PAZAPA-4460 file (N, C-alpha, C; in steps of 0.05 Angstrom, whole numbers, plus 32768, in hexadecimal, padded with zeros to 4 digits):
% residues 100
    n_x    n_y    n_z   ca_x   ca_y   ca_z    c_x    c_y    c_z   seq   type   mol
   800D   7FE9   8000   7FF7   7FFB   8004   800E   8016   7FFF     1      X     A
   800A   8032   7FE8   8022   803F   7FEF   800B   8056   7FDC     2      X     A
   8004   8073   7FE7   8000   8089   7FDE   800B   8093   7FC5     3      X     A
   801E   807E   7FC3   8035   808C   7FA1   803C   80A1   7FA8     4      X     A
   803E   80B3   7FB8   804F   80C6   7FC4   806C   80C1   7FD3     5      X     A
   8087   80CC   7FC8   809C   80C7   7FE8   809A   80D1   7FFD     6      X     A
   80A6   80C0   8012   8095   80CB   802D   80B6   80C3   803D     7      X     A
   80B9   80D4   8052   80DE   80CB   8060   80D4   80AF   806B     8      X     A
   80BE   80A0   8073   80C0   808E   807A   80B0   807A   806A     9      X     A
   80B9   806B   8061   80A0   8058   804E   8097   804B   804F    10      X     A
   8075   8056   803F   8060   803E   8047   8068   8026   8054    11      X     A
   8076   8010   804A   8078   7FFC   8054   8086   7FF2   806B    12      X     A
   809D   800A   8075   8095   8010   8089   8087   800E   80A5    13      X     A
   8079   8024   80A0   8069   802F   80B4   8055   801C   80B2    14      X     A
   804E   8001   809F   8041   7FF3   80A1   8042   7FD3   80AB    15      X     A
   8062   7FD1   80A5   8066   7FC1   80B9   8069   7FC1   80D2    16      X     A
   806D   7FD2   80D4   8071   7FDF   80F4   8053   7FE9   8100    17      X     A
   8040   7FEC   80F5   8029   7FF3   80FF   8026   7FE9   8119    18      X     A
   801E   7FD3   811A   8019   7FC8   8140   8033   7FD0   8152    19      X     A
   8040   7FD5   814E   805D   7FE5   815D   8049   7FFF   816B    20      X     A
   804A   8003   8149   8040   8023   8156   8021   802A   816A    21      X     A
   8012   8016   815E   7FEC   800F   816B   7FFB   8007   8186    22      X     A
   8006   7FFD   8195   8014   7FF7   81AA   8027   8005   81BE    23      X     A
   8031   801C   81B1   8045   802D   81BB   805E   8018   81B3    24      X     A
   8069   800C   81AD   807D   7FF6   81B8   8094   7FFD   81A7    25      X     A
   8098   801A   819D   80B1   801E   8190   80B9   8046   819D    26      X     A
   80D4   8043   8196   80E2   8060   819D   80CA   8070   8192    27      X     A
   80D2   808B   81B0   80B2   80A3   819C   80C4   80AC   8181    28      X     A
   80E6   80AB   8181   80E2   80B8   8164   80D5   80A8   814F    29      X     A
   80CF   8095   8145   80C7   8083   8138   80A8   8085   813D    30      X     A
   8099   808B   814B   8085   8085   8159   8080   80A9   8149    31      X     A
   8095   80BA   8148   8086   80D9   813A   808F   80D7   811D    32      X     A
   80A3   80C1   8114   80A4   80C1   80FB   8084   80BA   80EA    33      X     A
   8081   80A6   80FE   8069   8098   80F0   8053   80B3   80ED    34      X     A
   8047   80BC   8107   803D   80D4   8109   8042   80EB   80F2    35      X     A
   8051   80EA   80E3   8056   8102   80CC   8054   80EE   80BA    36      X     A
   8056   80DC   80B9   804A   80C5   80A0   8033   80C3   809C    37      X     A
   802C   80C4   80AF   8012   80C3   80B9   7FF3   80DE   80AA    38      X     A
   7FFF   80EE   80A8   8002   810A   80A3   7FFB   8114   808E    39      X     A
   8010   80FC   8082   801C   8100   8068   800D   80F0   804D    40      X     A
   8002   80DD   805A   7FFB   80BF   804A   7FE1   80B7   804E    41      X     A
   7FCC   80BE   8040   7FB3   80B6   8049   7FAC   8096   8042    42      X     A
   7FB7   808E   8038   7FB0   8071   803A   7FC5   805F   8050    43      X     A
   7FD8   806D   8058   7FE7   805E   8070   7FCD   8067   8091    44      X     A
   7FCA   8081   8085   7FB9   8085   8098   7F9B   8078   809E    45      X     A
   7F8D   806E   808D   7F71   8062   808D   7F7C   8049   8091    46      X     A
   7F99   8041   8090   7F99   801F   8099   7F99   8024   80B2    47      X     A
   7FA7   8034   80C3   7FB2   8033   80DC   7F94   803B   80EA    48      X     A
   7F80   804A   80DF   7F71   804C   80EC   7F54   8039   80ED    49      X     A
   7F63   8026   80D6   7F49   800E   80D0   7F54   7FFE   80F1    50      X     A
   7F70   7FF6   80EC   7F7A   7FE4   8102   7F7F   7FF2   811D    51      X     A
   7F80   800F   811F   7F77   8013   8140   7F51   8017   813E    52      X     A
   7F46   800A   813D   7F26   8003   8139   7F2D   7FED   813E    53      X     A
   7F2F   7FE4   812F   7F2B   7FB7   8135   7F43   7FB1   8154    54      X     A
   7F53   7FBE   815C   7F65   7FBA   8170   7F56   7FC4   817D    55      X     A
   7F42   7FE4   818A   7F2E   7FE7   819D   7F17   7FD6   819E    56      X     A
   7F0A   7FC2   8182   7EFC   7FB8   818C   7EFB   7F99   8191    57      X     A
   7F12   7F8F   8190   7F1E   7F74   8198   7F23   7F7B   81B3    58      X     A
   7F32   7F9A   81BD   7F30   7F9A   81D8   7F13   7F99   81EA    59      X     A
   7F09   7FAB   81DC   7EE9   7FAD   81E9   7ED6   7F94   81ED    60      X     A
   7EE4   7F82   81DD   7ED9   7F65   81DA   7EDF   7F54   81E1    61      X     A
   7EFB   7F53   81E2   7F0C   7F3A   81F0   7F17   7F45   8202    62      X     A
   7F1D   7F57   820D   7F31   7F66   821B   7F2E   7F53   8244    63      X     A
   7F08   7F4D   8242   7F0E   7F40   825D   7F19   7F23   8263    64      X     A
   7F16   7F14   824C   7F22   7EFE   8254   7F3D   7EFC   825B    65      X     A
   7F3A   7EE9   8281   7F5E   7EE9   828A   7F6A   7ED2   827C    66      X     A
   7F7C   7ED4   827B   7F91   7EBE   826A   7F99   7EA6   8276    67      X     A
   7F98   7E99   8277   7F99   7E82   8284   7FBC   7E7A   8293    68      X     A
   7FBB   7E84   82A6   7FD8   7E87   82B1   7FF5   7E72   82A1    69      X     A
   7FF2   7E5A   829B   7FFE   7E48   828C   800A   7E4B   8274    70      X     A
   7FED   7E5D   8263   7FF4   7E63   8249   8006   7E7F   824E    71      X     A
   800A   7E95   8257   8011   7EA8   8266   8030   7E9E   8263    72      X     A
   8038   7E90   8277   8051   7E85   8283   805E   7E7B   8267    73      X     A
   804C   7E6B   8256   8058   7E63   8241   8066   7E76   8229    74      X     A
   804D   7E87   8220   804D   7E9D   8219   8072   7EB4   821D    75      X     A
   806E   7EAE   8236   8084   7EC4   8240   8099   7EBC   8242    76      X     A
   809C   7E9E   823E   80B8   7E96   823C   80BB   7E92   822B    77      X     A
   80B0   7E8D   8213   80B6   7E92   81F1   80B6   7EB0   81F0    78      X     A
   80B3   7EBC   81F1   80B8   7EDF   81F0   80D6   7EDA   8201    79      X     A
   80DE   7ED4   8216   80F5   7ED9   8223   8112   7ECB   820C    80      X     A
   8105   7EB1   8205   8118   7E9E   81F6   8127   7EAC   81E1    81      X     A
   8108   7EB6   81D1   810B   7ECB   81A8   8121   7EE4   81BD    82      X     A
   811F   7EF0   81D0   8125   7F0B   81DC   8146   7F03   81E1    83      X     A
   814D   7EE7   81E7   8163   7EE4   81ED   817D   7ED4   81E0    84      X     A
   816B   7ED3   81C5   8179   7ECA   81AF   8179   7EB0   81A6    85      X     A
   816E   7E9B   81C0   816A   7E82   81C3   815C   7E72   81AA    86      X     A
   8159   7E5F   8196   814D   7E52   818C   8129   7E46   8192    87      X     A
   8115   7E4B   818A   8102   7E49   8192   80F0   7E34   818C    88      X     A
   80E8   7E22   81A3   80E0   7E0D   8192   80BC   7E0C   8181    89      X     A
   80BF   7DFD   816C   80AF   7E0D   815F   8090   7DF8   815F    90      X     A
   808C   7DF1   817C   8079   7DE2   817B   8068   7DFB   818D    91      X     A
   8049   7DF5   8188   8030   7E0E   818F   8034   7E10   81AC    92      X     A
   8039   7E28   81BA   8039   7E32   81CD   8023   7E2C   81E8    93      X     A
   800E   7E27   81D0   7FF2   7E23   81DF   7FEE   7E04   81E8    94      X     A
   7FF5   7DF4   81D0   7FF3   7DD7   81E2   7FFA   7DD4   81F7    95      X     A
   7FF2   7DC3   8206   7FED   7DB7   8221   8006   7D9E   8215    96      X     A
   8012   7DA2   8229   8031   7D80   822F   8026   7D69   821D    97      X     A
   800D   7D65   8227   7FFA   7D50   8215   7FFE   7D4B   81F9    98      X     A
   7FF6   7D61   81EB   7FEA   7D67   81D3   8008   7D66   81C7    99      X     A
   8021   7D6D   81D3   8039   7D6F   81C3   8044   7D59   81BE   100      X     A
***
């Protein structure tokens, strides 16, 4: 997706990191670059608005569900492995030990 106009920050970079922007999981300087891009690029702004609306809808409809403690610990363990650069098992983190 692109409006066809040149931008300091390319549309593909913005769209590849859109969820990081939505979740504020990027440095402030990058957030500022994205905000400038949205001011210049209506297709990306439209995509941002759509994804923001979906995220709010999911939070409103599903945000009250409790996550099972064992699932949370499995996911956090996998995140720790990825962050440390260790190899990550290919099996499904949601599978119980009997299913693996």
